[in-house]
Residue, then its C-alpha position, 0 to 999 in steps of 0.5 A: x539551460x533554459x530549455x532543461x530548466x523548463x523541462x525539470x519544472x513542468x516535469x515537477x508540475x505534472x508530478x504534483x499534479x498527478x498527486x491528489x494531495x488527499x492523503x490516500x497515497x499515505x492511507x494506501x501505503x499503510x494498508x499495504x504495510x499492514x498486509x505486508x506485516x502479516x505476510x512476514x509473520x506468516x514467513x516466520x511461522x513457515x520457518x518453523x514447518x516443513x513440507x506441505x504446511x510449510x508450502x501452504x503457510x508461505x503460499x498464504x503469506x504471498x496471497x496476503x501480500x497480493x491482497x495488500x498490493x491490490x488494496x493499496x491500488x484500490x485505495x489509491x484509485x478511488x481517490x479517498x480524501x483521507x485528510x477528511x476522514x477520522x482516525x477510526x475511519x482511517x484505522x477501518x480501512x487500513x485493518x479492513x474492519 
C-alpha cells in the first residue's frame, strides 16, 4: 500500500512538472479548436457539393485540421507564456493574424 501511494505521488509530481503552467496548453487548444471549426464549416459546405468539388473541399478541410494540430504543437513546444500575453496578442496567435 505504501509503495502504491509513493508511485501515485511520484506520477502526479511528474505530470505537474511536465506542465509549464504558463497557459500555453490552453492557448494551443484554442488555436487548434479555431482551425477545427473552420474545417467543420468546410465539411458542411462539402455535404452540399458533388464530385470533384466535394472531394477538393473535404481535402481542404483535412489540411486545415492538420494545420491546426501542428499549430497546437508549435505553441506548446515554444513554451509561450500565455499568462503574460494581452488578450489581443492571444487572439493574434489563435487566429493566425
